[in-house]
C-alpha positions as CSV (number, residue, x, y, z in Angstrom):
1,M,0.0,0.0,0.0
2,N,1.4,3.3,-1.0
3,V,0.5,6.0,1.5
4,K,1.4,9.5,0.4
5,Q,2.0,12.2,3.1
6,S,-0.9,14.2,1.7
7,Q,-3.3,11.3,2.1
8,V,-2.5,10.8,5.8
9,Q,-5.2,12.4,8.0
10,P,-3.9,14.3,11.0
11,L,-4.4,12.5,14.3
12,T,-7.1,14.0,16.5
13,V,-6.8,13.4,20.3
14,T,-9.3,14.5,23.0
15,W,-8.5,14.4,26.7
16,D,-11.0,14.7,29.5
17,I,-9.1,16.1,32.5
18,E,-10.7,16.1,35.9
19,A,-9.4,18.4,38.7
20,V,-9.4,16.8,42.2
21,G,-7.4,17.3,45.3
22,G,-5.7,15.2,47.9
23,E,-4.9,11.5,47.5
24,D,-7.6,11.1,44.8
25,G,-6.1,13.9,42.9
26,E,-2.6,12.5,43.1
27,A,-3.8,9.1,41.9
28,L,-5.7,10.7,39.1
29,A,-2.6,12.6,38.0
30,R,-0.5,9.5,38.0
31,H,-3.2,7.7,35.9
32,Q,-3.5,10.5,33.4
33,A,0.3,10.7,33.1
34,E,0.5,7.0,32.4
35,M,-2.3,7.2,29.8
36,M,-0.6,10.2,28.1
37,L,2.7,8.2,27.9
38,E,0.8,5.3,26.3
39,V,-0.8,7.6,23.7
40,L,2.5,9.1,22.8
41,A,4.1,5.7,22.5
42,W,1.2,4.6,20.2
43,I,1.6,7.8,18.1
44,T,5.4,7.1,17.8
45,E,4.9,3.5,16.8
46,R,2.2,4.5,14.3
47,R,4.4,7.0,12.6
48,R,7.3,4.6,12.6
49,T,5.2,2.0,10.9
50,Q,3.8,4.4,8.4
51,N,7.3,5.7,7.6
52,A,8.7,2.2,7.2
53,S,5.8,1.3,5.0
54,A,6.3,4.4,2.8
55,H,10.0,3.8,2.6
56,A,9.6,0.2,1.6
57,D,7.2,1.2,-1.1
58,T,9.8,3.5,-2.7
59,E,12.5,0.8,-2.9
């Protein structure tokens, strides 16, 4: 599959962030940080896969 850069749709991300204090707030902040890291890792892997696929198609 040949995916040209102009055909790749931009990634849209939506976060729901809840502000809470105390221990619940700290637990929520840790959870949100973990989820954000997972999303960033997913984005990185997706781009790497797309770039590798595009590179393989040009060889």
